[in-house]
C-alpha positions in Angstrom: -63.6 -43.8 -50.1 -60.5 -41.2 -50.1 -62.9 -38.5 -51.1 -65.2 -39.3 -48.1 -62.2 -39.2 -45.8 -61.0 -35.9 -47.3 -64.4 -34.2 -46.8 -64.3 -35.3 -43.2 -60.9 -33.7 -42.6 -62.0 -30.6 -44.2 -65.4 -30.2 -42.3 -63.4 -31.1 -39.1 -60.8 -28.5 -39.8 -63.4 -25.9 -40.6 -65.1 -26.8 -37.3 -62.0 -26.6 -35.3 -61.0 -23.2 -36.5 -64.3 -22.0 -35.5 -63.9 -23.1 -32.1 -60.2 -22.1 -32.0 -60.9 -18.6 -33.7 -58.7 -18.9 -36.6 -61.2 -18.9 -39.3 -59.4 -16.0 -41.1 -56.1 -17.6 -40.9 -57.7 -20.8 -42.2 -59.5 -18.9 -45.2 -56.1 -17.2 -46.1 -54.3 -20.7 -45.8 -56.9 -22.1 -48.3 -56.6 -19.4 -50.6 -52.7 -19.2 -50.8 -52.6 -23.2 -51.1 -55.1 -23.1 -54.0 -53.0 -20.3 -55.9 -49.8 -22.1 -55.0 -51.5 -25.5 -56.6 -52.0 -23.8 -59.7 -48.7 -22.5 -59.9 -46.9 -25.8 -59.6 -49.4 -27.5 -62.1 -48.5 -25.0 -64.5 -44.8 -25.3 -64.0 -45.0 -28.8 -64.4 -47.1 -28.5 -67.7 -43.8 -27.8 -69.7 -41.9 -30.7 -68.3 -44.9 -33.4 -68.9 -45.4 -32.1 -72.3 -41.8 -32.4 -73.3 -41.2 -35.9 -72.0 -44.6 -37.1 -73.3 -43.7 -35.8 -76.8 -40.3 -37.5 -76.4 -41.9 -40.9 -75.6 -44.1 -40.4 -78.6 -41.4 -39.3 -80.9 -39.4 -42.4 -80.1 -42.2 -44.8 -80.1 -42.7 -43.6 -83.8 -39.2 -43.6 -84.7 -38.8 -47.0 -83.6 -37.0 -46.4 -80.6 -39.2 -48.2 -78.3 -38.9 -51.4 -80.5 -35.3 -51.1 -80.2 -35.7 -50.7 -76.3 -37.8 -53.8 -76.5 -35.1 -56.0 -78.1 -32.5 -54.6 -75.5 -34.9 -55.2 -72.7 -36.0 -58.6 -74.0 -34.3 -61.0 -71.3 -35.7 -58.9 -68.6 -39.3 -58.8 -70.5 -39.3 -62.6 -70.8 -38.8 -62.8 -67.3 -41.4 -60.0 -66.2 -44.0 -60.8 -69.0 -43.8 -64.5 -70.1 -47.1 -64.5 -71.7 -46.6 -60.9 -74.0 -43.2 -62.1 -74.5 -44.5 -65.1 -76.4 -47.6 -63.5 -78.1 -46.0 -60.1 -78.6 -49.2 -58.8 -77.4 -48.6 -55.5 -75.5 -44.9 -56.0 -75.0 -44.0 -52.9 -76.9 -46.6 -50.7 -74.9 -45.3 -52.4 -71.6 -41.8 -51.7 -72.4 -42.3 -47.9 -73.2 -44.4 -47.7 -69.7 -41.3 -49.1 -68.1 -39.1 -46.7 -69.9 -41.2 -43.7 -69.2 -41.2 -44.9 -65.6 -37.3 -44.9 -65.6 -37.3 -41.4 -66.8 -39.3 -40.6 -64.1 -42.4 -39.3 -66.0 -45.4 -41.3 -64.7 -48.0 -39.3 -66.6 -46.6 -40.4 -69.9 -46.2 -43.9 -68.7 -49.9 -43.9 -67.6 -51.5 -44.3 -71.0 -48.8 -46.6 -72.4 -49.7 -48.9 -69.7 -53.4 -48.8 -70.2 -52.4 -49.8 -73.9 -50.4 -52.5 -72.8 -52.9 -53.9 -70.6 -55.6 -53.9 -73.1 -53.5 -55.8 -75.6 -52.5 -58.3 -72.8 -56.0 -58.8 -71.6 -57.3 -59.5 -75.0 -60.8 -59.3 -73.9 -60.7 -61.1 -70.6 -62.3 -59.8 -67.7 -59.8 -61.5 -65.2 -56.3 -59.7 -64.9 -53.4 -61.8 -66.6 -50.3 -62.4 -64.9 -48.7 -59.9 -67.1 -51.1 -57.2 -66.7 -50.7 -57.8 -62.9 -46.9 -57.6 -63.2 -47.1 -54.2 -65.3 -49.4 -52.6 -63.0 -47.3 -53.5 -60.2 -44.1 -52.1 -62.0 -46.1 -48.7 -63.0 -46.7 -48.3 -59.2 -43.5 -49.4 -58.0 -41.6 -47.8 -60.7 -37.7 -47.7 -60.4 -36.7 -44.4 -61.4 -33.3 -43.3 -63.0 -34.0 -39.7 -63.6 -37.2 -38.6 -61.4 -38.1 -35.8 -63.8 -41.3 -35.0 -62.2 -39.8 -34.8 -58.4 -36.9 -32.7 -59.8 -39.3 -30.2 -61.3 -41.4 -29.9 -58.3 -38.5 -29.1 -56.2 -37.5 -26.6 -58.8 -41.1 -25.1 -58.6 -40.6 -25.1 -54.6 -37.3 -23.0 -55.0 -34.8 -25.8 -54.2 -31.3 -24.9 -55.0 -29.8 -28.4 -55.2 -32.2 -30.5 -57.4 -30.0 -33.5 -58.0 -28.7 -34.4 -54.4 -31.9 -36.5 -54.0 -30.9 -39.1 -56.8 -29.0 -41.7 -54.5 -32.0 -42.0 -52.3 -34.7 -42.3 -55.1 -32.4 -44.9 -56.9 -32.1 -47.1 -53.6 -35.9 -46.7 -52.6 -37.5 -47.2 -55.9 -34.9 -50.1 -56.5 -35.6 -51.9 -53.5 -39.5 -51.2 -53.9 -39.3 -52.6 -57.5 -37.5 -55.6 -56.5 -39.8 -56.5 -53.5 -42.8 -55.8 -55.9 -41.6 -58.0 -58.7 -40.6 -60.7 -56.2 -44.1 -60.7 -54.5 -46.1 -60.7 -58.0 -44.0 -63.7 -58.8 -44.7 -65.4 -55.7 -48.6 -65.0 -55.8 -48.4 -65.8 -59.5 -46.7 -69.1 -58.7 -49.0 -69.8 -55.4 -52.0 -69.0 -57.4 -50.8 -71.2 -60.6 -50.5 -74.1 -58.4 -54.0 -73.6 -57.0 -55.5 -73.5 -60.3 -53.2 -76.2 -61.9 
């Protein structure tokens, strides 16, 4: 659906530029934008590679297991079934840790692994899988690494002044998301129970 909407916007922009007589300006803007996109992408590769590697080293060294033990009280609340069975809990905690560091790209494969383990072959999303998906989307971030890298690539001189706003917004968003999932799971459990 988004692809169709984006295509319509592009076509309308091109038609508008013909009628407005700004086709040359539009072509220049498209080429400049494409070049800038490549530059930003290349500047992010280093940051993403670094943090993905850090997460993998932590995982291999047992740091994620230690983090899972530290987060066990929160994990019991957020993922009650995975806490009982142990299926997907370590990957879910690693996913949350990656989001805390602001590296959503590293969190995605961990989240997929956790959900596969939590689902255990079922076609219907479990409450734990829904919670992890929502947490991965809301993603409270202590250090928004990707945002900082993007600001640096854009030439910002002050990179960390946005941290209080990020903490407040991502914290409120995460609390609202967790509350909503817990409420809807409770309502769904009563309907099926």
